[in-house]
C-alpha positions as CSV (number, residue, x, y, z in Angstrom):
1,M,-15.4,-10.0,-12.5
2,E,-13.0,-6.7,-11.5
3,N,-9.4,-6.9,-10.5
4,V,-8.4,-6.8,-6.5
5,K,-6.4,-3.4,-6.1
6,V,-3.6,-3.9,-4.1
7,C,-2.0,-0.7,-2.9
8,I,2.3,-1.8,-1.3
9,A,3.6,0.5,0.9
10,D,7.0,-0.2,2.7
11,D,10.3,1.3,3.0
12,N,12.2,-1.6,1.2
13,R,12.2,-0.9,-2.4
14,E,13.6,-4.1,-3.9
15,L,10.5,-5.9,-1.5
16,V,8.2,-3.6,-3.2
17,M,8.8,-4.8,-6.6
18,L,9.2,-8.0,-5.4
19,L,5.9,-7.8,-3.8
20,E,4.5,-6.0,-7.4
21,D,5.7,-8.1,-9.9
22,Y,4.4,-11.1,-8.1
23,I,1.0,-9.9,-7.5
24,N,0.8,-8.6,-11.1
25,S,1.5,-11.8,-12.5
26,Q,-1.8,-12.7,-10.7
27,E,-5.0,-12.6,-13.2
28,D,-7.3,-11.2,-10.3
29,M,-5.0,-8.8,-8.8
30,E,-3.3,-5.4,-10.1
31,V,-1.2,-3.4,-8.1
32,V,-2.6,0.4,-8.2
33,G,0.1,2.2,-6.1
34,K,3.2,1.9,-4.3
35,A,4.6,4.1,-1.3
36,F,7.7,4.2,0.5
37,N,7.2,5.8,3.6
38,G,4.0,6.9,6.3
39,Q,2.9,9.9,4.5
40,E,2.8,8.6,1.1
41,C,0.4,5.9,2.4
42,I,-1.6,8.0,3.8
43,E,-2.1,9.7,0.6
44,L,-2.2,6.9,-2.2
45,V,-4.6,5.6,0.1
46,E,-6.9,7.8,-0.3
47,D,-6.0,8.6,-3.6
48,R,-6.7,5.1,-5.1
49,Q,-8.8,3.3,-2.3
50,P,-7.6,0.1,-2.5
51,D,-9.1,-3.0,-1.7
52,V,-5.6,-4.6,0.0
53,L,-3.2,-2.3,1.7
54,I,0.3,-4.7,2.3
55,L,1.7,-2.4,5.3
56,D,5.0,-2.1,6.9
57,I,4.8,-1.2,10.0
58,I,8.2,0.1,10.8
59,M,8.6,2.9,7.7
60,P,9.9,6.6,7.8
61,H,7.8,9.7,8.6
62,L,5.6,8.0,10.0
63,D,4.8,4.4,11.0
64,G,2.2,1.8,9.6
65,L,0.5,1.6,12.9
66,A,-0.1,5.7,12.9
67,V,-0.9,5.0,9.2
68,L,-3.8,3.1,10.2
69,E,-5.1,5.5,12.7
70,K,-5.3,8.6,10.4
71,S,-6.7,6.3,8.2
72,A,-9.5,5.0,10.3
73,S,-10.0,8.4,12.1
74,A,-10.6,9.7,8.4
75,N,-13.2,7.6,8.0
């Protein structure tokens, strides 16, 4: 079975690193990308096409809700 691909988007770098360590310690999951602002997140999701996106709501440049709206309209 293929691993679940996870992307993490949050401006809190420490939290991102903690989540990444935890997720990568799971046998069936792997972090395939990290973003620290909304614009990076949109590019990351388009490029990596994760199964799961852990998304902060309040981020610089573009908030989490705007990221969801842009992703939904792109599909």
